[in-house]
TIRO-2110 file (N, C-alpha, C; in Angstrom, 1 decimal):
// TIRO-2110
-104.8, -122.1, 189.4, N, 1, A
-104.8, -123.3, 188.6, CA, 1, A
-103.8, -123.2, 187.5, C, 1, A
-103.7, -122.1, 186.8, N, 2, A
-102.7, -121.9, 185.7, CA, 2, A
-101.3, -122.0, 186.3, C, 2, A
-101.1, -121.5, 187.5, N, 3, A
-99.7, -121.6, 188.1, CA, 3, A
-99.4, -123.0, 188.4, C, 3, A
-100.4, -123.8, 188.9, N, 4, A
-100.2, -125.2, 189.2, CA, 4, A
-99.8, -126.0, 187.9, C, 4, A
-100.6, -125.7, 186.8, N, 5, A
-100.3, -126.4, 185.6, CA, 5, A
-98.9, -126.1, 185.1, C, 5, A
-98.5, -124.8, 185.2, N, 6, A
-97.2, -124.4, 184.8, CA, 6, A
-96.1, -125.1, 185.6, C, 6, A
-96.3, -125.2, 186.9, N, 7, A
-95.3, -126.0, 187.7, CA, 7, A
-95.2, -127.4, 187.2, C, 7, A
-96.4, -128.0, 186.9, N, 8, A
-96.4, -129.4, 186.5, CA, 8, A
-95.7, -129.5, 185.2, C, 8, A
-95.9, -128.6, 184.3, N, 9, A
-95.2, -128.7, 183.0, CA, 9, A
-93.7, -128.5, 183.1, C, 9, A
-93.3, -127.6, 184.0, N, 10, A
-91.9, -127.4, 184.3, CA, 10, A
-91.3, -128.7, 184.8, C, 10, A
-91.9, -129.3, 185.7, N, 11, A
-91.4, -130.6, 186.3, CA, 11, A
-91.3, -131.6, 185.2, C, 11, A
-92.3, -131.7, 184.4, N, 12, A
-92.3, -132.7, 183.3, CA, 12, A
-91.2, -132.4, 182.3, C, 12, A
-91.0, -131.2, 182.0, N, 13, A
-89.9, -130.8, 181.1, CA, 13, A
-88.6, -131.1, 181.7, C, 13, A
-88.4, -130.9, 183.0, N, 14, A
-87.1, -131.2, 183.6, CA, 14, A
-86.9, -132.7, 183.7, C, 14, A
-88.0, -133.5, 183.9, N, 15, A
-87.8, -135.0, 183.9, CA, 15, A
-87.4, -135.5, 182.5, C, 15, A
-88.0, -134.9, 181.5, N, 16, A
-87.6, -135.3, 180.1, CA, 16, A
-86.2, -134.9, 179.8, C, 16, A
-85.8, -133.7, 180.3, N, 17, A
-84.4, -133.2, 180.1, CA, 17, A
-83.4, -134.2, 180.7, C, 17, A
-83.7, -134.6, 182.0, N, 18, A
-82.8, -135.5, 182.7, CA, 18, A
-82.8, -136.9, 182.0, C, 18, A
-83.9, -137.3, 181.4, N, 19, A
-83.9, -138.6, 180.7, CA, 19, A
-83.1, -138.5, 179.5, C, 19, A
-83.2, -137.4, 178.8, N, 20, A
-82.4, -137.2, 177.6, CA, 20, A
-80.9, -137.2, 177.9, C, 20, A
-80.5, -136.4, 178.9, N, 21, A
-79.0, -136.3, 179.1, CA, 21, A
-78.5, -137.6, 179.7, C, 21, A
-79.3, -138.3, 180.5, N, 22, A
-78.8, -139.6, 181.0, CA, 22, A
-78.7, -140.6, 179.9, C, 22, A
-79.7, -140.7, 179.0, N, 23, A
-79.6, -141.6, 177.9, CA, 23, A
-78.5, -141.2, 176.9, C, 23, A
-78.3, -140.0, 176.7, N, 24, A
-77.2, -139.5, 175.8, CA, 24, A
-75.8, -139.9, 176.4, C, 24, A
-75.6, -139.7, 177.7, N, 25, A
-74.4, -140.1, 178.3, CA, 25, A
-74.1, -141.6, 178.1, C, 25, A
-75.1, -142.4, 178.4, N, 26, A
-74.9, -143.9, 178.2, CA, 26, A
-74.6, -144.3, 176.8, C, 26, A
-75.3, -143.7, 175.8, N, 27, A
-75.1, -144.0, 174.4, CA, 27, A
-73.7, -143.5, 173.9, C, 27, A
-73.3, -142.3, 174.4, N, 28, A
-72.0, -141.8, 174.0, CA, 28, A
-70.9, -142.7, 174.5, C, 28, A
-71.1, -143.3, 175.7, N, 29, A
-70.1, -144.2, 176.2, CA, 29, A
-70.1, -145.5, 175.4, C, 29, A
-71.2, -146.0, 175.1, N, 30, A
-71.3, -147.3, 174.4, CA, 30, A
-70.9, -147.2, 172.9, C, 30, A
-71.4, -146.2, 172.3, N, 31, A
-71.2, -146.1, 170.8, CA, 31, A
-70.4, -144.9, 170.3, C, 31, A
-69.9, -144.1, 171.2, N, 32, A
-69.1, -143.0, 170.8, CA, 32, A
-70.0, -141.8, 170.5, C, 32, A
-69.4, -140.6, 170.6, N, 33, A
-70.2, -139.4, 170.3, CA, 33, A
-70.6, -139.3, 168.9, C, 33, A
-69.6, -139.6, 168.0, N, 34, A
-69.9, -139.5, 166.6, CA, 34, A
-70.9, -140.6, 166.1, C, 34, A
-70.9, -141.8, 166.8, N, 35, A
-71.7, -142.9, 166.4, CA, 35, A
-73.1, -142.9, 167.0, C, 35, A
-73.5, -141.8, 167.7, N, 36, A
-74.8, -141.7, 168.4, CA, 36, A
-75.6, -140.6, 167.7, C, 36, A
-76.7, -140.9, 167.2, N, 37, A
-77.6, -139.9, 166.6, CA, 37, A
-78.6, -139.3, 167.6, C, 37, A
-79.1, -138.1, 167.4, N, 38, A
-80.1, -137.5, 168.2, CA, 38, A
-81.4, -138.4, 168.2, C, 38, A
-81.7, -139.0, 167.0, N, 39, A
-82.9, -139.8, 166.9, CA, 39, A
-82.7, -141.0, 167.9, C, 39, A
-81.5, -141.6, 167.9, N, 40, A
-81.3, -142.7, 168.8, CA, 40, A
-81.4, -142.4, 170.3, C, 40, A
-81.0, -141.2, 170.6, N, 41, A
-81.1, -140.7, 172.0, CA, 41, A
-82.5, -140.5, 172.4, C, 41, A
-83.3, -139.9, 171.4, N, 42, A
-84.7, -139.7, 171.7, CA, 42, A
-85.4, -141.0, 172.0, C, 42, A
-85.1, -142.0, 171.2, N, 43, A
-85.7, -143.3, 171.4, CA, 43, A
-85.4, -143.9, 172.7, C, 43, A
-84.1, -143.8, 173.1, N, 44, A
-83.6, -144.4, 174.4, CA, 44, A
-84.2, -143.6, 175.6, C, 44, A
-84.4, -142.3, 175.4, N, 45, A
-85.0, -141.5, 176.5, CA, 45, A
-86.5, -141.6, 176.6, C, 45, A
-87.1, -142.2, 175.6, N, 46, A
-88.6, -142.3, 175.6, CA, 46, A
-89.3, -141.0, 175.3, C, 46, A
-88.7, -140.1, 174.5, N, 47, A
-89.3, -138.9, 174.1, CA, 47, A
-89.4, -138.8, 172.6, C, 47, A
-90.2, -137.9, 172.1, N, 48, A
-90.3, -137.7, 170.7, CA, 48, A
-89.1, -136.9, 170.2, C, 48, A
-88.8, -137.1, 168.9, N, 49, A
-87.7, -136.3, 168.3, CA, 49, A
-87.9, -134.8, 168.4, C, 49, A
-89.2, -134.4, 168.2, N, 50, A
-89.5, -133.0, 168.3, CA, 50, A
-89.2, -132.4, 169.7, C, 50, A
-89.5, -133.3, 170.8, N, 51, A
-89.2, -132.9, 172.1, CA, 51, A
-87.8, -132.7, 172.3, C, 51, A
-87.0, -133.6, 171.8, N, 52, A
-85.5, -133.5, 172.0, CA, 52, A
-85.0, -132.3, 171.3, C, 52, A
-85.4, -132.1, 170.0, N, 53, A
-84.9, -131.0, 169.2, CA, 53, A
-85.3, -129.7, 169.8, C, 53, A
-86.5, -129.6, 170.5, N, 54, A
-86.9, -128.4, 171.1, CA, 54, A
-85.9, -128.0, 172.2, C, 54, A
-85.4, -129.0, 173.0, N, 55, A
-84.5, -128.7, 174.1, CA, 55, A
-83.1, -128.6, 173.6, C, 55, A
-82.7, -129.5, 172.7, N, 56, A
-81.3, -129.5, 172.2, CA, 56, A
-81.3, -129.6, 170.7, C, 56, A
-81.3, -128.5, 170.0, N, 57, A
-81.3, -128.5, 168.5, CA, 57, A
-80.2, -129.2, 167.8, C, 57, A
-79.0, -129.3, 168.5, N, 58, A
-77.9, -130.0, 168.0, CA, 58, A
-77.3, -130.9, 169.0, C, 58, A
-76.4, -131.9, 168.5, N, 59, A
-75.8, -132.8, 169.5, CA, 59, A
-74.7, -132.0, 170.3, C, 59, A
-74.1, -131.0, 169.7, N, 60, A
-73.2, -130.2, 170.5, CA, 60, A
-73.9, -129.5, 171.6, C, 60, A
-75.1, -129.0, 171.4, N, 61, A
-75.8, -128.3, 172.5, CA, 61, A
-76.1, -129.3, 173.6, C, 61, A
-76.5, -130.5, 173.2, N, 62, A
-76.8, -131.6, 174.2, CA, 62, A
-75.5, -131.9, 175.0, C, 62, A
-74.4, -132.0, 174.4, N, 63, A
-73.2, -132.3, 175.1, CA, 63, A
-72.8, -131.2, 176.0, C, 63, A
-73.0, -129.9, 175.6, N, 64, A
-72.7, -128.8, 176.4, CA, 64, A
-73.5, -128.8, 177.7, C, 64, A
-74.8, -129.2, 177.6, N, 65, A
-75.7, -129.3, 178.7, CA, 65, A
-75.2, -130.4, 179.7, C, 65, A
-74.7, -131.5, 179.1, N, 66, A
-74.2, -132.6, 179.9, CA, 66, A
-73.0, -132.2, 180.7, C, 66, A
-72.1, -131.5, 180.1, N, 67, A
-70.9, -131.0, 180.8, CA, 67, A
-71.3, -130.0, 181.9, C, 67, A
-72.1, -129.0, 181.5, N, 68, A
-72.5, -128.0, 182.5, CA, 68, A
-73.2, -128.5, 183.7, C, 68, A
-74.1, -129.4, 183.4, N, 69, A
-74.9, -130.0, 184.5, CA, 69, A
-74.1, -131.0, 185.4, C, 69, A
-73.2, -131.7, 184.8, N, 70, A
-72.3, -132.6, 185.5, CA, 70, A
-71.5, -131.9, 186.5, C, 70, A
-71.0, -130.7, 186.2, N, 71, A
-70.1, -129.9, 187.1, CA, 71, A
-70.9, -129.1, 188.1, C, 71, A
-72.3, -129.1, 188.0, N, 72, A
-73.1, -128.4, 189.0, CA, 72, A
-74.0, -129.2, 189.8, C, 72, A
-73.8, -130.5, 189.8, N, 73, A
-74.8, -131.4, 190.5, CA, 73, A
-74.5, -131.4, 192.0, C, 73, A
-75.6, -131.4, 192.7, N, 74, A
-75.6, -131.6, 194.2, CA, 74, A
-74.8, -130.5, 194.8, C, 74, A
-74.1, -130.8, 195.9, N, 75, A
-73.3, -129.8, 196.6, CA, 75, A
-72.0, -129.4, 196.0, C, 75, A
-71.8, -130.0, 194.8, N, 76, A
-70.6, -129.6, 194.0, CA, 76, A
-70.7, -128.3, 193.3, C, 76, A
-71.8, -127.7, 193.4, N, 77, A
-72.0, -126.4, 192.7, CA, 77, A
-70.9, -125.4, 193.0, C, 77, A
-70.2, -124.9, 192.0, N, 78, A
-69.1, -124.1, 192.2, CA, 78, A
-69.4, -122.6, 192.4, C, 78, A
-70.7, -122.2, 192.3, N, 79, A
-71.0, -120.8, 192.3, CA, 79, A
-71.1, -120.2, 193.7, C, 79, A
-71.0, -121.0, 194.7, N, 80, A
-71.1, -120.5, 196.1, CA, 80, A
-70.0, -121.0, 197.0, C, 80, A
-68.8, -120.4, 196.7, N, 81, A
-67.6, -120.7, 197.6, CA, 81, A
-67.9, -120.2, 199.0, C, 81, A
-67.2, -120.8, 200.0, N, 82, A
-67.4, -120.4, 201.4, CA, 82, A
-66.8, -119.0, 201.6, C, 82, A
-67.3, -118.3, 202.6, N, 83, A
-66.7, -117.0, 202.9, CA, 83, A
-65.3, -117.1, 203.4, C, 83, A
-64.5, -116.1, 203.1, N, 84, A
-63.1, -116.1, 203.6, CA, 84, A
-63.2, -115.8, 205.1, C, 84, A
-62.1, -116.2, 205.8, N, 85, A
-62.0, -115.9, 207.3, CA, 85, A
-61.6, -117.1, 208.1, C, 85, A
-61.9, -118.3, 207.6, N, 86, A
-61.6, -119.5, 208.3, CA, 86, A
-61.1, -120.5, 207.2, C, 86, A
-59.7, -120.5, 207.1, N, 87, A
-59.1, -121.3, 206.0, CA, 87, A
-59.4, -122.8, 206.1, C, 87, A
-59.3, -123.3, 207.3, N, 88, A
-59.6, -124.7, 207.5, CA, 88, A
-61.0, -125.1, 207.1, C, 88, A
-62.0, -124.3, 207.7, N, 89, A
-63.4, -124.6, 207.4, CA, 89, A
-63.7, -124.5, 205.9, C, 89, A
-63.1, -123.4, 205.3, N, 90, A
-63.4, -123.2, 203.9, CA, 90, A
-62.8, -124.3, 203.0, C, 90, A
-61.6, -124.7, 203.3, N, 91, A
-61.0, -125.8, 202.5, CA, 91, A
-61.7, -127.1, 202.7, C, 91, A
-62.2, -127.4, 203.9, N, 92, A
-62.9, -128.6, 204.2, CA, 92, A
-64.2, -128.6, 203.4, C, 92, A
-64.9, -127.5, 203.4, N, 93, A
-66.2, -127.4, 202.6, CA, 93, A
-65.9, -127.6, 201.1, C, 93, A
-64.9, -127.0, 200.6, N, 94, A
-64.6, -127.1, 199.2, CA, 94, A
-64.2, -128.6, 198.9, C, 94, A
-63.3, -129.1, 199.8, N, 95, A
-62.8, -130.5, 199.6, CA, 95, A
-63.9, -131.5, 199.5, C, 95, A
-64.9, -131.4, 200.5, N, 96, A
-66.0, -132.3, 200.5, CA, 96, A
-66.9, -132.2, 199.2, C, 96, A
-67.1, -130.9, 198.8, N, 97, A
-67.9, -130.7, 197.6, CA, 97, A
-67.2, -131.3, 196.4, C, 97, A
-65.9, -131.1, 196.3, N, 98, A
-65.2, -131.5, 195.1, CA, 98, A
-65.1, -133.1, 195.1, C, 98, A
-64.9, -133.7, 196.2, N, 99, A
-64.8, -135.1, 196.3, CA, 99, A
-66.2, -135.7, 195.9, C, 99, A
-67.3, -135.1, 196.4, N, 100, A
-68.6, -135.6, 196.0, CA, 100, A
-68.8, -135.5, 194.5, C, 100, A
-68.4, -134.3, 194.0, N, 101, A
-68.6, -134.0, 192.6, CA, 101, A
-67.9, -135.0, 191.7, C, 101, A
-66.6, -135.1, 191.8, N, 102, A
-65.8, -135.9, 190.9, CA, 102, A
-65.9, -137.4, 191.2, C, 102, A
-66.5, -137.8, 192.4, N, 103, A
-66.7, -139.1, 192.7, CA, 103, A
-68.0, -139.7, 192.1, C, 103, A
-68.9, -138.9, 191.6, N, 104, A
-70.1, -139.4, 191.0, CA, 104, A
-69.9, -140.1, 189.7, C, 104, A
-70.6, -141.2, 189.4, N, 105, A
-70.4, -142.0, 188.2, CA, 105, A
-70.5, -141.1, 186.9, C, 105, A
-71.4, -140.1, 186.9, N, 106, A
-71.6, -139.3, 185.8, CA, 106, A
-70.3, -138.6, 185.4, C, 106, A
-69.5, -138.1, 186.4, N, 107, A
-68.3, -137.4, 186.1, CA, 107, A
-67.3, -138.3, 185.4, C, 107, A
-67.2, -139.6, 186.0, N, 108, A
-66.3, -140.5, 185.3, CA, 108, A
-66.7, -140.8, 183.9, C, 108, A
-68.0, -141.0, 183.7, N, 109, A
-68.5, -141.2, 182.3, CA, 109, A
-68.1, -140.0, 181.4, C, 109, A
-68.3, -138.8, 181.9, N, 110, A
-68.0, -137.6, 181.1, CA, 110, A
-66.5, -137.6, 180.7, C, 110, A
-65.6, -137.8, 181.6, N, 111, A
-64.2, -137.8, 181.3, CA, 111, A
-63.9, -138.9, 180.3, C, 111, A
-64.5, -140.1, 180.4, N, 112, A
-64.2, -141.2, 179.5, CA, 112, A
-64.7, -140.9, 178.1, C, 112, A
-65.8, -140.2, 178.0, N, 113, A
-66.3, -139.8, 176.7, CA, 113, A
-65.4, -138.9, 176.0, C, 113, A
-64.9, -137.9, 176.7, N, 114, A
-64.1, -136.8, 176.2, CA, 114, A
-62.7, -137.4, 175.8, C, 114, A
-62.1, -138.3, 176.6, N, 115, A
-60.8, -138.8, 176.3, CA, 115, A
-60.9, -139.8, 175.1, C, 115, A
-62.0, -140.5, 175.0, N, 116, A
-62.1, -141.5, 173.9, CA, 116, A
-62.3, -140.7, 172.6, C, 116, A
-63.0, -139.6, 172.6, N, 117, A
-63.3, -138.9, 171.3, CA, 117, A
-62.3, -137.8, 171.0, C, 117, A
-61.4, -137.5, 171.9, N, 118, A
-60.5, -136.3, 171.8, CA, 118, A
-59.7, -136.3, 170.5, C, 118, A
-59.1, -137.4, 170.1, N, 119, A
-58.3, -137.4, 168.8, CA, 119, A
-59.2, -137.0, 167.6, C, 119, A
-60.4, -137.3, 167.6, N, 120, A
-61.3, -137.0, 166.4, CA, 120, A
-62.1, -135.7, 166.6, C, 120, A
-62.4, -135.4, 167.9, N, 121, A
-63.3, -134.3, 168.2, CA, 121, A
-62.7, -133.5, 169.3, C, 121, A
-61.6, -132.7, 169.0, N, 122, A
-61.0, -132.0, 170.1, CA, 122, A
-61.9, -130.9, 170.7, C, 122, A
-63.0, -130.5, 170.0, N, 123, A
-63.9, -129.5, 170.5, CA, 123, A
-64.6, -130.1, 171.8, C, 123, A
-64.8, -131.4, 171.9, N, 124, A
-65.4, -131.9, 173.1, CA, 124, A
-64.5, -131.6, 174.3, C, 124, A
-63.2, -131.8, 174.2, N, 125, A
-62.3, -131.4, 175.2, CA, 125, A
-62.4, -130.0, 175.6, C, 125, A
-62.5, -129.1, 174.6, N, 126, A
-62.6, -127.7, 174.9, CA, 126, A
-63.9, -127.4, 175.7, C, 126, A
-65.0, -128.0, 175.3, N, 127, A
-66.2, -127.8, 176.1, CA, 127, A
-66.1, -128.3, 177.5, C, 127, A
-65.5, -129.4, 177.7, N, 128, A
-65.3, -130.0, 179.1, CA, 128, A
-64.5, -129.0, 179.9, C, 128, A
-63.4, -128.5, 179.3, N, 129, A
-62.5, -127.6, 180.0, CA, 129, A
-63.2, -126.2, 180.3, C, 129, A
-63.7, -125.6, 179.2, N, 130, A
-64.2, -124.2, 179.3, CA, 130, A
-65.6, -124.1, 180.1, C, 130, A
-66.4, -125.1, 179.9, N, 131, A
-67.7, -125.0, 180.6, CA, 131, A
-67.8, -125.7, 181.9, C, 131, A
-66.9, -126.6, 182.2, N, 132, A
-66.9, -127.4, 183.4, CA, 132, A
-65.7, -127.1, 184.3, C, 132, A
-64.6, -127.6, 183.9, N, 133, A
-63.4, -127.6, 184.8, CA, 133, A
-63.0, -126.2, 185.1, C, 133, A
-62.8, -125.4, 184.1, N, 134, A
-62.3, -124.0, 184.3, CA, 134, A
-63.2, -123.2, 185.2, C, 134, A
-64.5, -123.1, 185.1, N, 135, A
-65.3, -122.3, 186.0, CA, 135, A
-65.2, -122.8, 187.4, C, 135, A
-65.1, -124.2, 187.6, N, 136, A
-65.0, -124.7, 189.0, CA, 136, A
-63.6, -124.3, 189.5, C, 136, A
-62.6, -124.5, 188.7, N, 137, A
-61.2, -124.1, 189.2, CA, 137, A
-61.2, -122.7, 189.6, C, 137, A
-61.8, -121.8, 188.7, N, 138, A
-61.7, -120.4, 189.0, CA, 138, A
-62.4, -120.0, 190.4, C, 138, A
-63.5, -120.8, 190.7, N, 139, A
-64.1, -120.5, 192.0, CA, 139, A
-63.2, -120.8, 193.2, C, 139, A
-62.4, -121.8, 193.0, N, 140, A
-61.5, -122.2, 194.1, CA, 140, A
-60.3, -121.2, 194.1, C, 140, A
-59.8, -120.8, 193.0, N, 141, A
-58.8, -119.8, 192.9, CA, 141, A
-59.2, -118.5, 193.6, C, 141, A
-60.4, -118.1, 193.2, N, 142, A
-60.9, -116.8, 193.8, CA, 142, A
-61.1, -116.9, 195.3, C, 142, A
-61.5, -118.1, 195.8, N, 143, A
-61.6, -118.3, 197.2, CA, 143, A
-60.3, -118.1, 197.9, C, 143, A
-59.3, -118.8, 197.4, N, 144, A
-57.9, -118.7, 198.0, CA, 144, A
-57.4, -117.3, 197.9, C, 144, A
-57.7, -116.6, 196.8, N, 145, A
-57.3, -115.1, 196.8, CA, 145, A
-58.0, -114.3, 197.9, C, 145, A
-59.2, -114.6, 198.1, N, 146, A
-60.0, -113.9, 199.2, CA, 146, A
-59.4, -114.2, 200.5, C, 146, A
-59.0, -115.5, 200.8, N, 147, A
-58.3, -115.8, 202.1, CA, 147, A
-57.0, -115.0, 202.2, C, 147, A
-56.3, -114.9, 201.1, N, 148, A
-55.0, -114.2, 201.1, CA, 148, A
-55.2, -112.7, 201.4, C, 148, A
-56.3, -112.1, 200.8, N, 149, A
-56.6, -110.7, 201.1, CA, 149, A
-57.1, -110.5, 202.5, C, 149, A
-57.7, -111.5, 203.0, N, 150, A
-58.3, -111.4, 204.4, CA, 150, A
-57.2, -111.6, 205.5, C, 150, A
-56.0, -112.0, 205.0, N, 151, A
-54.9, -112.2, 205.9, CA, 151, A
-54.9, -113.6, 206.7, C, 151, A
-55.8, -114.5, 206.3, N, 152, A
-55.9, -115.8, 207.0, CA, 152, A
-55.0, -116.8, 206.2, C, 152, A
-54.4, -116.4, 205.1, N, 153, A
-53.6, -117.3, 204.3, CA, 153, A
-52.5, -116.4, 203.6, C, 153, A
-51.4, -117.1, 203.3, N, 154, A
-50.4, -116.4, 202.4, CA, 154, A
-50.3, -117.2, 201.2, C, 154, A
-51.0, -116.8, 200.2, N, 155, A
-51.1, -117.5, 198.9, CA, 155, A
-50.7, -116.6, 197.8, C, 155, A
-49.4, -116.5, 197.5, N, 156, A
-48.9, -115.6, 196.5, CA, 156, A
-49.3, -116.0, 195.1, C, 156, A
-49.6, -117.3, 194.9, N, 157, A
-50.0, -117.8, 193.6, CA, 157, A
-51.2, -118.7, 193.8, C, 157, A
-52.4, -118.1, 193.7, N, 158, A
-53.6, -118.8, 194.0, CA, 158, A
-53.9, -119.8, 192.9, C, 158, A
-53.5, -119.6, 191.7, N, 159, A
-53.7, -120.5, 190.6, CA, 159, A
-53.0, -121.9, 190.9, C, 159, A
-51.7, -121.7, 191.3, N, 160, A
-50.9, -122.9, 191.7, CA, 160, A
-51.5, -123.6, 192.9, C, 160, A
-51.9, -122.9, 193.9, N, 161, A
-52.5, -123.5, 195.1, CA, 161, A
-53.8, -124.2, 194.8, C, 161, A
-54.6, -123.6, 193.9, N, 162, A
-55.9, -124.3, 193.6, CA, 162, A
-55.6, -125.6, 192.9, C, 162, A
-54.6, -125.6, 192.0, N, 163, A
-54.2, -126.8, 191.3, CA, 163, A
-53.8, -127.9, 192.3, C, 163, A
-53.0, -127.5, 193.2, N, 164, A
-52.5, -128.4, 194.2, CA, 164, A
-53.6, -129.1, 195.0, C, 164, A
-54.5, -128.2, 195.5, N, 165, A
-55.6, -128.7, 196.4, CA, 165, A
-56.5, -129.7, 195.6, C, 165, A
-57.0, -129.2, 194.5, N, 166, A
-58.0, -130.0, 193.7, CA, 166, A
-57.3, -131.3, 193.2, C, 166, A
-56.0, -131.2, 192.8, N, 167, A
-55.3, -132.3, 192.3, CA, 167, A
-55.1, -133.4, 193.4, C, 167, A
-54.8, -133.0, 194.6, N, 168, A
-54.7, -134.0, 195.7, CA, 168, A
-55.9, -134.9, 195.8, C, 168, A
-57.1, -134.2, 195.7, N, 169, A
-58.3, -134.9, 195.9, CA, 169, A
-58.7, -135.7, 194.7, C, 169, A
-58.6, -135.1, 193.5, N, 170, A
-58.9, -135.9, 192.3, CA, 170, A
-58.0, -137.1, 192.1, C, 170, A
-56.7, -137.0, 192.5, N, 171, A
-55.8, -138.1, 192.3, CA, 171, A
-56.2, -139.3, 193.1, C, 171, A
-57.0, -139.1, 194.1, N, 172, A
-57.5, -140.3, 194.9, CA, 172, A
-59.0, -140.7, 194.5, C, 172, A
-59.8, -139.7, 194.3, N, 173, A
-61.2, -140.0, 194.1, CA, 173, A
-61.6, -140.2, 192.6, C, 173, A
-61.0, -139.5, 191.7, N, 174, A
-61.4, -139.6, 190.3, CA, 174, A
-60.5, -140.4, 189.4, C, 174, A
-59.2, -140.1, 189.4, N, 175, A
-58.4, -140.7, 188.3, CA, 175, A
-58.2, -142.2, 188.4, C, 175, A
-58.2, -142.8, 189.6, N, 176, A
-58.2, -144.3, 189.6, CA, 176, A
-59.4, -144.9, 188.9, C, 176, A
-60.5, -144.2, 189.0, N, 177, A
-61.8, -144.7, 188.3, CA, 177, A
-61.6, -144.8, 186.8, C, 177, A
-60.7, -144.0, 186.3, N, 178, A
-60.6, -144.0, 184.8, CA, 178, A
-59.9, -145.3, 184.3, C, 178, A
-59.2, -146.0, 185.2, N, 179, A
-58.5, -147.3, 184.8, CA, 179, A
-59.0, -148.5, 185.6, C, 179, A
-59.6, -148.3, 186.7, N, 180, A
-60.0, -149.4, 187.6, CA, 180, A
-61.6, -149.4, 187.7, C, 180, A
-62.2, -150.3, 187.1, N, 181, A
-63.7, -150.3, 187.1, CA, 181, A
-64.3, -150.6, 188.4, C, 181, A
-63.5, -151.2, 189.3, N, 182, A
-64.0, -151.5, 190.7, CA, 182, A
-63.5, -150.5, 191.7, C, 182, A
-63.0, -149.4, 191.3, N, 183, A
-62.5, -148.4, 192.3, CA, 183, A
-63.7, -147.7, 192.9, C, 183, A
-63.9, -147.9, 194.1, N, 184, A
-65.0, -147.3, 194.8, CA, 184, A
-64.7, -147.1, 196.3, C, 184, A
-63.8, -146.1, 196.6, N, 185, A
-63.4, -145.9, 198.0, CA, 185, A
-64.5, -145.7, 198.9, C, 185, A
-64.4, -146.2, 200.1, N, 186, A
-65.4, -146.0, 201.2, CA, 186, A
-65.4, -144.6, 201.6, C, 186, A
-66.5, -144.2, 202.3, N, 187, A
-66.7, -142.8, 202.7, CA, 187, A
-65.5, -142.4, 203.6, C, 187, A
-65.1, -143.2, 204.5, N, 188, A
-64.0, -142.8, 205.4, CA, 188, A
-62.7, -142.7, 204.7, C, 188, A
-62.5, -143.4, 203.6, N, 189, A
-61.2, -143.3, 202.9, CA, 189, A
-61.3, -141.9, 202.1, C, 189, A
-62.4, -141.6, 201.6, N, 190, A
-62.5, -140.3, 200.9, CA, 190, A
-62.4, -139.2, 201.9, C, 190, A
-63.0, -139.3, 203.0, N, 191, A
-62.8, -138.3, 204.1, CA, 191, A
-61.4, -138.1, 204.4, C, 191, A
-60.6, -139.2, 204.6, N, 192, A
-59.2, -139.1, 204.9, CA, 192, A
-58.5, -138.3, 203.8, C, 192, A
-58.8, -138.6, 202.6, N, 193, A
-58.1, -138.0, 201.5, CA, 193, A
-58.3, -136.5, 201.5, C, 193, A
-59.6, -136.1, 201.8, N, 194, A
-59.9, -134.6, 201.9, CA, 194, A
-59.2, -134.0, 203.1, C, 194, A
-59.2, -134.6, 204.2, N, 195, A
-58.5, -134.1, 205.4, CA, 195, A
-57.0, -134.0, 205.2, C, 195, A
-56.4, -135.0, 204.6, N, 196, A
-55.0, -134.9, 204.3, CA, 196, A
-54.7, -133.7, 203.3, C, 196, A
-55.5, -133.5, 202.3, N, 197, A
-55.3, -132.4, 201.4, CA, 197, A
-55.4, -131.1, 202.1, C, 197, A
-56.4, -131.0, 203.0, N, 198, A
-56.6, -129.7, 203.8, CA, 198, A
-55.4, -129.5, 204.7, C, 198, A
-54.9, -130.5, 205.4, N, 199, A
-53.8, -130.3, 206.3, CA, 199, A
-52.5, -129.9, 205.5, C, 199, A
-52.4, -130.5, 204.3, N, 200, A
-51.2, -130.1, 203.5, CA, 200, A
-51.3, -128.7, 203.1, C, 200, A
-52.5, -128.2, 202.7, N, 201, A
-52.7, -126.8, 202.3, CA, 201, A
-52.4, -125.9, 203.5, C, 201, A
-52.9, -126.3, 204.7, N, 202, A
-52.7, -125.4, 205.9, CA, 202, A
-51.3, -125.3, 206.2, C, 202, A
-50.5, -126.4, 206.1, N, 203, A
-49.1, -126.4, 206.4, CA, 203, A
-48.3, -125.5, 205.5, C, 203, A
-48.8, -125.4, 204.3, N, 204, A
-48.1, -124.6, 203.3, CA, 204, A
-48.6, -123.2, 203.2, C, 204, A
-49.9, -122.9, 203.4, N, 205, A
-50.4, -121.6, 203.2, CA, 205, A
-51.1, -120.9, 204.3, C, 205, A
-51.4, -121.6, 205.4, N, 206, A
-52.1, -120.8, 206.5, CA, 206, A
-51.2, -119.8, 207.1, C, 206, A
-51.7, -118.6, 207.4, N, 207, A
-50.9, -117.5, 207.9, CA, 207, A
-50.1, -117.9, 209.2, C, 207, A
-50.7, -118.6, 210.1, N, 208, A
-50.1, -119.0, 211.3, CA, 208, A
-49.0, -120.0, 211.2, C, 208, A
-48.9, -120.7, 210.0, N, 209, A
-47.9, -121.7, 209.8, CA, 209, A
-46.6, -121.1, 209.1, C, 209, A
-46.7, -119.8, 208.8, N, 210, A
-45.6, -119.2, 208.0, CA, 210, A
-44.8, -118.3, 208.8, C, 210, A
-43.5, -118.2, 208.5, N, 211, A
-42.6, -117.3, 209.2, CA, 211, A
-42.5, -116.0, 208.5, C, 211, A
END
């Protein structure tokens, strides 16, 4: 019985946490980071101020959670790169995960918040980079290094290669959303963007394609 109650309480706490981060993201977009108070977020999320402060004692801590969770949602989680040995399969897996990750509305919202507040609050940009983008980028870089060491790829500069691969996908899936509110490519268009990025990487880096 105690264990069941504990599970219930954990689920309830997670639901409240999700309500808080979702409400905070919407309010940051509408009113700016500086113009949104924790009390206002608690009201919008339907939780008490004490509940919010217990999970997020400061607005910076709340924003850190939004960044970290945005970069780890769904299959976009960066902590489990595919095993080395099949460059095409590995790149396809990473490409699909990344397209799904940066294509979600929450990621667009996060970038918009950071860009809007950057002149006044550069620390938000540092959080986005250090807690979100950099760990994800490093996971892809390390995967490409592993393929190089396995002999399935020739990647003398894994950092540059990771930038190229992720950039090709983000340039189609994410960045148009920053300027075009109706940008919502169909699944087959996103799939084509991923496939083209993978084929470009194979032509440049696959061991069998190199002399």
